C-alpha positions in Angstrom: 33.9 22.0 58.0 35.6 21.1 54.8 34.2 17.7 54.8 30.7 19.1 55.2 31.2 21.4 52.2 32.6 18.6 50.2 29.6 16.4 51.1 27.1 19.1 50.1 29.0 19.8 46.8 28.9 15.9 45.9 25.4 15.8 47.0 24.3 18.7 44.7 26.4 17.3 41.8 24.7 13.9 42.1 21.3 15.6 42.3 22.1 17.6 39.1 23.2 14.5 37.3 20.0 12.7 38.3 17.9 15.6 37.2 19.7 15.7 33.8 19.3 12.0 33.3 15.6 12.2 34.3 15.0 15.0 31.8 16.9 13.1 29.1 14.7 10.0 29.9 11.5 12.0 29.5 12.7 13.7 26.3 13.6 10.2 24.8 10.4 8.7 25.8 8.4 11.7 24.3 10.3 11.5 21.1 10.0 7.7 21.0 6.2 8.1 21.5 5.8 10.7 18.8 8.0 8.7 16.4 5.9 5.5 17.0 2.6 7.4 16.4 4.0 8.8 13.1 6.0 5.7 11.7 3.8 2.8 12.9 1.1 3.5 10.2 3.7 3.7 7.6 5.5 0.5 8.7 2.1 -1.2 8.9 1.3 -0.3 5.3 4.8 -1.4 4.1 4.1 -4.8 5.7 0.6 -5.0 4.1 2.0 -4.2 0.7 4.2 -7.3 0.7 1.9 -9.8 2.5 0.1 -12.6 0.9 -3.7 -12.6 1.7 -3.2 -15.9 3.5 -0.9 -14.1 6.0 -3.7 -12.1 7.3 -5.4 -15.2 8.8 -2.3 -16.6 10.4 -2.3 -15.3 14.0 1.5 -15.8 14.4 2.3 -13.3 11.6 2.2 -9.7 12.6 4.6 -7.2 10.7 7.0 -9.5 8.8 5.4 -11.3 5.9 6.0 -15.1 5.6 4.7 -15.4 2.0 6.4 -12.4 0.4 4.6 -11.2 -2.7 4.4 -8.1 -5.0 0.8 -8.9 -6.1 -0.7 -6.3 -3.9 1.5 -3.6 -5.4 0.6 -4.8 -8.9 -3.2 -4.9 -8.2 -3.2 -1.4 -6.5 -1.3 0.1 -9.6 -3.9 -1.5 -11.9 -6.9 -0.2 -9.9 -5.4 3.3 -9.5 -3.9 3.5 -13.1 -0.9 4.6 -11.1 1.8 5.9 -13.3 -0.4 8.1 -15.6 -2.2 9.4 -12.6 1.1 10.1 -10.7 2.5 11.9 -13.8 -0.5 14.1 -14.3 -0.6 14.8 -10.5 3.1 15.8 -10.4 2.7 18.1 -13.4 -0.4 19.8 -12.0 1.1 20.1 -8.5 4.4 21.6 -9.8 2.5 24.2 -11.9 0.3 25.2 -9.0 3.4 25.4 -6.7 5.1 27.8 -9.1 2.1 29.9 -9.6 1.4 30.2 -5.8 5.1 30.9 -5.0 5.3 33.7 -7.6 2.0 35.5 -6.7 2.5 35.2 -3.0 6.1 36.5 -3.3 4.8 39.5 -5.2 2.1 40.1 -2.6 4.5 39.7 0.3 6.9 42.1 -1.2 4.3 44.6 -1.6 3.1 44.4 1.9 6.9 44.5 3.1 8.0 47.6 1.1 5.0 49.7 0.3 2.9 51.5 2.7 -0.5 52.6 1.2 -3.9 53.5 2.8 -5.4 50.4 4.3 -2.2 48.3 3.8 -2.2 47.1 7.5 -5.9 46.2 7.3 -5.4 44.2 4.1 -2.5 42.3 5.7 -4.5 41.6 8.8 -7.2 40.1 6.6 -4.5 38.1 4.8 -3.4 36.6 8.1 -7.1 36.1 9.1 -7.4 33.7 6.1 -4.9 31.4 7.8 -7.3 31.1 10.7 -10.6 30.7 8.8 -11.6 27.0 8.2 -11.8 26.2 4.6 -15.1 24.5 5.1 -16.7 27.9 5.5 -15.6 28.9 2.0 -17.1 25.8 0.3 -20.5 27.1 -0.7 -19.4 30.6 -2.1 -16.4 29.1 -3.9 -18.4 26.5 -5.5 -21.1 29.0 -6.6 -18.4 31.5 -7.7 -16.8 29.0 -10.1 -19.9 27.4 -11.3 -21.0 30.8 -12.6 -17.7 32.5 -13.0 -17.8 36.0 -14.2 -15.4 38.9 -13.7 -17.3 42.0 -12.7 -20.4 40.6 -14.5 -18.7 41.5 -17.8 -19.9 38.2 -19.5 -23.5 38.8 -18.2 -23.5 42.3 -19.4 -22.6 41.4 -23.1 -24.1 37.9 -23.5 -26.9 37.8 -20.9 -25.6 34.5 -19.6 -25.0 33.8 -15.9 -21.3 33.0 -16.4 -19.0 30.3 -17.3 -19.0 26.9 -15.5 -15.3 26.2 -14.5 -16.0 23.2 -12.3 -14.5 19.9 -13.4 -11.6 21.8 -15.0 -8.2 23.0 -13.7 -9.1 26.7 -14.1 -10.3 27.2 -10.5 -6.9 26.1 -9.2 -5.1 28.2 -11.8 -7.1 31.3 -11.0 -6.8 31.0 -7.3 -3.0 30.2 -7.3 -2.2 33.0 -9.8 -4.1 35.5 -7.7 -2.4 34.5 -4.4 -5.8 33.0 -3.1 -4.9 29.4 -3.4 -4.5 26.7 -0.7 -2.6 28.2 2.3 -1.7 31.3 0.3 -2.2 33.5 3.5 0.7 31.6 5.3 2.9 31.9 2.2 2.3 35.7 1.9 3.1 36.1 5.6 6.4 34.2 5.2 7.4 36.3 2.2 6.4 39.6 3.9 8.4 38.8 7.0 11.4 37.8 4.9 11.5 40.8 2.8 11.1 43.0 5.8 14.3 41.6 7.1 16.3 42.4 4.0 18.2 45.8 4.0 16.6 48.5 1.9 19.9 49.6 0.6 19.7 46.8 -1.9 16.7 48.2 -3.6 17.9 51.7 -3.4 21.1 50.8 -5.2 19.0 49.0 -8.0 16.8 52.0 -8.2 19.7 54.4 -8.7 21.0 52.2 -11.4 17.6 52.8 -13.2 15.8 49.5 -12.4 12.1 49.7 -12.0 9.7 47.9 -9.6 9.5 44.6 -11.5 13.1 44.5 -12.6 14.2 45.2 -8.9 11.8 42.5 -7.7 12.8 39.8 -10.3 16.6 40.4 -10.4 17.5 41.7 -7.0 14.9 40.6 -4.4 13.9 37.2 -5.7 17.5 35.8 -5.8 17.9 37.0 -2.2 14.8 35.3 -1.2 15.8 31.8 -2.1 15.4 30.5 1.5 11.9 31.8 1.7 11.0 30.5 -1.8 12.4 27.0 -0.9 10.3 26.9 2.1 7.0 28.0 0.5 7.6 25.9 -2.6 8.1 22.7 -0.4 5.1 23.5 1.7 2.9 24.4 -1.4 3.9 21.1 -3.2 3.2 18.9 -0.2 -0.1 20.5 0.7 -1.3 20.8 -2.8 -0.3 17.1 -3.5 -2.3 16.0 -0.4 -5.2 18.3 -0.9 -8.6 16.6 -1.0 -10.9 19.5 -0.1 -10.4 21.7 -3.2 -9.8 18.8 -5.5 -13.2 17.2 -4.6 -14.9 20.6 -4.5 -13.8 21.7 -8.0 -13.5 18.3 -9.7 -16.0 15.5 -9.1 -13.7 13.2 -11.1 -10.2 13.8 -12.2 -6.8 12.3 -12.8 -5.3 13.3 -9.5 -3.8 11.1 -6.7 -5.9 12.7 -4.0 -9.1 12.1 -5.9 -8.2 8.5 -6.6 -7.3 7.8 -2.9 -10.7 9.2 -1.8 -12.4 6.7 -4.1 -10.0 3.8 -3.7 -12.1 1.6 -1.5 -15.0 1.7 -3.9 -12.7 1.3 -7.0 -11.0 -1.8 -5.4 -14.4 -3.4 -4.5 -15.5 -2.9 -8.1 -12.3 -3.8 -10.1 -10.5 -6.4 -7.9 -12.7 -9.5 -8.6 -12.0 -8.9 -12.4 -8.4 -8.5 -11.8 -8.3 -11.7 -9.7 -10.2 -13.6 -12.4 -13.2 -14.0 -10.3 -15.6 -12.4 -12.9 -17.1 -9.0 -13.3 -20.5 -9.8 -12.0 -22.0 -6.8 -9.9 -22.9 -9.2 -7.1 -19.3 -10.5 -6.9 -17.5 -9.2 -3.9 -13.8 -9.6 -3.1 -12.6 -10.6 0.4 -12.9 -7.4 2.6 -9.5 -8.1 4.3 -8.0 -8.4 0.8 -9.6 -5.1 -0.2 -8.2 -3.5 2.9 -4.7 -4.7 2.0 -5.0 -3.2 -1.6 -6.3 0.1 -0.1 -3.4 0.3 2.3 -1.0 -0.5 -0.6 -2.5 2.3 -2.7 -2.1 4.8 0.2 1.5 3.7 0.5 2.0 4.3 -3.3 0.4 7.7 -3.0 2.7 8.9 -0.3 5.9 7.3 -1.7 6.8 10.3 -3.9 6.6 12.6 -0.9 8.8 10.4 1.1 11.4 10.2 -1.7 11.2 13.9 -2.1 11.8 14.5 1.5 14.9 12.1 1.6 16.5 14.3 -1.1 15.5 17.8 0.0 15.5 17.3 3.8 18.8 19.2 4.3 17.8 22.2 2.1 14.4 22.3 3.7 15.8 22.6 7.3 18.3 25.1 6.1 15.6 27.2 4.4 13.2 27.1 7.4 16.1 28.1 9.8 17.1 30.9 7.4 13.6 32.2 7.0 13.1 32.3 10.7 16.4 34.1 11.4 15.6 36.8 8.8 11.9 37.1 9.5 
């Protein structure tokens, strides 16, 4: 009888181990597959950035360049006017990130702490903005900023239709400062959930000490909301940096990385022959494969700042997301 029980015990133990190993194998395969899908395009562009054009036509060369060169990086930087464009983009994105974080924090705090008629309906509309495709807002936003006028005040006094704010940074500034910018609905939701998780005794103590609404918000609530602020600012920075929809909608031409990447294939076709010394004749065309290499290199240069930023802030970002989730 004991021998049978021992046999059943060992059989169950072996079966459990087999199930555990099978589950781990499935997880490893899933993670490896997802990692390959994400990392392969990056590795391919890194390989292209250091290849000589002659390596493309060698069937024995795949990922590792044989004729190592920095010419692709040099040519991509020349076509993109890289460092001035990158500096302008970083300043612009940082400014919009600060505006969005501040305005969305204020809106989220209002929804979390103050109940007024229609507050739940307004918050539901805020959440709804997360689900609405931005393409549906293209025409009204374009028309709004082409003839921008607050409450028709300008039309009332001047008789004009409004001020054309297109091809300027003002549409980005206005939408970010009023918590209507890119992904603002999500940021308001994050702040609202975070502030709801903070104890009200903190604010009550500040009010007893004579602090008003804004002083309590700036000196008490915001320092306690550092995890939510970090999360929102990182999201806002990355999404604003990668944005092509609003950038192309409000600015037909501008010194932003996202706009340059959208026009990079045409720019390379136009300027590469001159850079290579082949002449600037309009009929002159560069090798399409060489053009593709320069385009891939330009894309790599565009995403390089985000990769570097992620390497430095990864730990803080994970901690902020975890902290925000626990409190929210």
